C-alpha positions in Angstrom: 8.0 1.8 12.7 7.7 -1.7 11.1 6.0 -1.4 7.6 4.9 -4.0 5.1 4.3 -2.8 1.6 2.6 -4.9 -1.0 3.4 -3.9 -4.6 6.8 -2.8 -5.8 5.7 -0.5 -8.6 6.4 3.2 -8.7 4.3 4.0 -5.6 5.3 1.0 -3.5 9.0 1.2 -4.3 9.3 4.9 -3.7 7.4 4.7 -0.4 9.6 1.8 0.7 12.8 3.7 -0.2 11.7 6.8 1.6 10.7 4.9 4.8 13.9 3.0 4.7 16.0 6.1 4.4 14.0 7.6 7.3 15.2 4.6 9.4 12.0 2.5 9.5 11.9 -1.3 9.1 10.5 -2.0 5.7 9.4 -5.3 4.0 8.2 -5.2 0.4 6.1 -8.0 -1.2 5.7 -8.5 -4.9 4.8 -11.3 -7.3 7.6 -10.4 -9.7 11.2 -10.8 -8.5 12.4 -8.2 -11.1 10.2 -5.5 -9.5 12.7 -5.4 -6.6 15.3 -3.9 -9.0 13.4 -0.6 -8.4 14.7 -0.6 -4.8 18.3 0.1 -5.7 21.4 -0.9 -3.9 21.0 1.3 -0.9 17.7 -0.3 0.2 18.3 -2.1 3.5 14.9 -3.6 4.0 13.6 -7.0 3.1 11.9 -8.3 0.0 9.5 -11.2 -0.3 8.5 -12.7 -3.6 5.0 -14.0 -3.4 1.2 -13.5 -3.7 0.1 -11.3 -0.8 -3.4 -12.7 -0.9 -1.9 -15.9 0.5 -1.5 -15.9 4.2 1.8 -17.9 4.0 3.3 -15.0 2.0 2.2 -12.5 4.5 3.6 -14.6 7.3 6.9 -14.7 5.5 6.8 -10.9 5.4 6.1 -11.0 9.1 2.9 -8.9 8.8 1.8 -10.0 12.2 4.4 -7.7 13.7 3.8 -4.8 11.3 2.7 -1.4 12.6 1.6 -0.4 9.2 0.4 -2.3 6.1 0.3 -0.5 2.7 -1.4 -2.1 -0.3 0.0 -0.4 -3.3 -0.4 -2.8 -6.2 -2.0 -1.6 -9.5 -5.2 -3.6 -8.8 -8.0 -2.4 -6.6 -9.3 -5.9 -5.9 -5.8 -7.2 -4.8 -5.4 -4.1 -2.6 -8.8 -4.5 -1.0 -8.3 -8.2 -0.4 -4.8 -7.9 1.1 -5.8 -5.0 3.2 -8.8 -6.9 4.7 -6.5 -9.9 5.4 -3.9 -7.6 7.1 -6.6 -5.8 9.2 -8.9 -8.6 10.1 -6.6 -11.7 10.3 -3.3 -10.2 11.3 -4.7 -7.2 13.2 -2.3 -4.7 11.8 -3.0 -1.4 13.6 -2.9 0.8 10.5 -3.8 -0.4 7.0 -3.6 1.9 4.0 -5.2 0.7 0.7 -4.5 2.4 -2.7 -7.9 2.3 -4.5 -8.4 3.9 -7.9 -12.2 3.6 -8.1 -13.9 6.4 -6.1 -17.0 4.3 -5.4 -14.9 1.5 -3.9 -12.8 4.0 -2.0 -15.9 5.3 -0.3 -17.1 1.8 0.6 -13.8 0.6 2.0 -13.1 3.8 3.9 -16.3 3.0 5.8 -14.9 -0.4 6.7 -12.1 1.0 8.9 -9.4 1.1 6.2 -7.3 4.2 5.4 -7.9 4.7 1.7 -5.7 6.5 -0.8 -7.7 7.4 -3.9 -5.6 9.4 -6.3 -8.6 9.6 -8.6 -10.5 11.7 -6.1 -7.5 13.7 -5.0 -6.3 14.3 -8.6 -9.7 15.6 -9.7 -9.9 17.9 -6.7 -6.4 19.3 -7.5 -7.5 20.1 -11.1 -10.6 21.9 -9.9 -8.6 23.8 -7.3 -6.1 24.9 -10.0 -9.1 26.2 -12.0 -10.3 28.1 -8.9 -13.4 25.9 -8.5 -14.7 24.0 -5.5 -14.2 20.3 -5.4 -17.8 19.7 -4.2 -19.2 20.5 -7.7 
């Protein structure tokens, strides 16, 4: 599987390392060159320094040939924008956007994006640990 991940923070770098170790082709995009230090010496994938909202950066990351695109930056707006670009302009088959705001998560999941909203999932886990239903 060919995966492009935008954002080399804790989530993006860990996901990239795990996919790389599993034998997948991984490219990580980040604005900050120093963020790639999180990848460690065993990472065999590619890194691209640049703004993923810019199509030229995504072309450099070869997003047109990606099977999966993951937007894992710390900003909902950036994740939404890059995900829309990957889905609509580059026609990436599977696009996963990390969205913190539950309202935005609902809206964008209805626009054919796979949405990862840890806010919703985290609250549900707390309720579950308390023996309560998440629908409350």
